[in-house]
C-alpha positions in Angstrom: 186.5 112.5 25.5 187.4 115.6 27.3 185.4 118.0 29.5 183.4 120.3 27.1 184.6 123.9 27.0 183.2 127.0 25.3 185.7 129.2 23.6 185.5 132.5 21.7 182.3 134.1 20.6 179.8 136.0 22.7 179.5 134.4 26.2 175.9 135.6 26.3 174.9 133.3 23.5 174.5 129.5 23.7 177.6 127.8 22.5 177.4 125.5 19.4 179.7 122.6 18.5 181.8 122.6 15.3 179.6 119.7 14.2 176.6 122.0 14.3 178.2 124.0 11.5 179.5 121.0 9.5 178.5 121.3 5.9 179.1 118.7 3.1 178.6 119.4 -0.6 179.0 117.0 -3.4 179.4 118.1 -7.1 180.0 116.1 -10.3 182.6 117.9 -12.4 181.1 118.6 -15.8 182.8 119.9 -19.0 181.5 123.4 -18.3 183.5 123.3 -15.0 186.8 122.5 -16.7 189.5 124.1 -18.7 190.8 122.9 -22.1 192.9 120.2 -20.4 189.8 118.7 -18.7 190.9 119.9 -15.3 188.4 121.7 -13.0 188.8 125.5 -13.2 190.3 127.0 -10.0 187.6 129.6 -9.9 184.9 126.9 -9.8 186.7 125.3 -6.8 186.9 128.7 -5.1 183.2 129.3 -5.7 182.3 125.9 -4.2 184.6 126.5 -1.3 183.0 129.9 -0.6 179.5 128.4 -0.8 180.3 125.5 1.6 182.0 127.9 4.0 179.1 130.4 3.9 176.6 127.7 4.8 178.8 126.5 7.7 179.3 130.1 9.0 175.5 130.8 8.8 174.7 127.6 10.6 177.0 128.5 13.5 175.9 132.2 13.6 172.2 131.4 13.1 172.1 134.2 10.5 173.7 135.4 7.3 177.4 135.7 7.3 179.6 137.3 4.6 183.0 136.4 3.4 185.7 138.7 4.8 188.8 136.9 3.5 190.2 133.6 2.2 193.6 132.4 3.1 195.6 130.8 0.3 194.0 128.0 -1.6 196.5 125.4 -2.9 195.6 122.9 -5.5 197.4 119.7 -4.4 195.9 117.3 -7.0 194.1 117.9 -10.3 190.4 117.1 -10.6 189.1 115.8 -13.9 185.8 116.0 -15.7 183.6 113.1 -14.6 185.1 112.9 -11.1 183.1 113.7 -8.0 184.2 116.6 -5.7 183.2 116.6 -2.1 183.6 119.6 0.1 183.6 119.5 3.9 183.4 122.8 5.8 183.3 123.4 9.6 183.8 126.4 11.9 187.2 126.2 13.6 187.2 129.4 15.6 184.7 132.1 16.7 185.5 135.6 17.7 183.1 138.3 18.7 181.5 138.8 15.3 183.7 136.7 13.0 184.5 133.0 12.5 187.1 131.0 10.7 185.8 128.2 8.6 188.0 125.4 7.3 187.2 123.7 4.1 188.7 120.5 2.7 188.1 119.5 -0.9 188.3 115.8 -2.0 188.1 114.0 -5.4 186.8 110.6 -6.1 185.9 108.4 -9.1 182.2 108.0 -9.5 181.2 104.8 -7.7 184.5 104.5 -5.8 184.7 104.5 -2.1 188.2 106.1 -1.8 188.7 109.8 -2.0 191.8 112.0 -2.0 192.4 115.5 -0.5 192.9 118.0 -3.4 192.6 121.4 -1.6 192.3 123.0 1.7 191.3 126.6 2.6 190.5 128.8 5.5 188.0 131.6 5.2 186.9 134.3 7.6 183.2 135.2 7.8 181.4 138.0 9.7 177.9 137.6 10.9 175.7 140.5 9.9 172.2 141.9 10.7 169.6 143.0 8.1 171.4 146.4 7.8 174.8 144.8 7.1 176.2 145.5 10.5 178.4 142.9 12.3 176.6 141.0 15.1 177.9 138.7 17.9 178.3 135.0 17.2 178.0 132.1 19.6 181.1 130.5 21.3 182.3 127.2 20.1 181.6 124.2 22.3 184.6 122.0 22.0 184.5 118.4 23.2 187.5 116.8 21.5 191.2 117.6 21.7 191.3 117.9 17.9 188.7 120.7 18.0 190.8 122.5 20.6 193.9 122.2 18.5 192.0 123.5 15.4 190.7 126.4 17.5 194.2 127.4 18.6 195.7 126.9 15.1 192.9 129.2 13.8 193.8 131.8 16.4 197.4 131.8 15.2 196.2 132.2 11.6 194.0 135.1 12.7 197.0 136.8 14.2 198.9 136.4 11.0 196.0 137.7 9.0 195.7 140.8 11.2 199.5 141.4 10.9 199.2 141.1 7.1 196.2 143.5 7.0 198.2 146.0 9.0 201.1 145.8 6.6 198.7 146.2 3.7 197.2 149.4 5.2 200.7 150.8 5.7 201.4 150.3 2.0 198.3 152.3 0.9 
């Protein structure tokens, strides 16, 4: 274990650990969730990813947070009707008013103990007040080297997102 450190966020707020935001959702894939091949619809996975990430962001911020962006979502393995989908979401990075949430999606056979990673996504959320204005979020209290590595990787992704956004504005 390393010495705890608070990174990002508003230093005037009490830091919160990534575990504080950890959100786990479990869904049974039904025929209404699937395409004609019996595979889960990508849009259904995206919906569940957004929900899990929104809950994690709200837990960290202590208030409502809205989706600002989603990085690419790759479908690594198919998920079939009758399988169980588990989503695990956790805040990786906190800025002044925004947060990056990482979400991993797993599949498993009902009753089995083994699960496989099927998707991973990174989403950016902004904490807002009752009028929809951005508000500060707490720093992340990091206690493990893996958390620090995720924080710095998230910073690099943020820089790439900002550069992409600037290019998009130039094209308008």
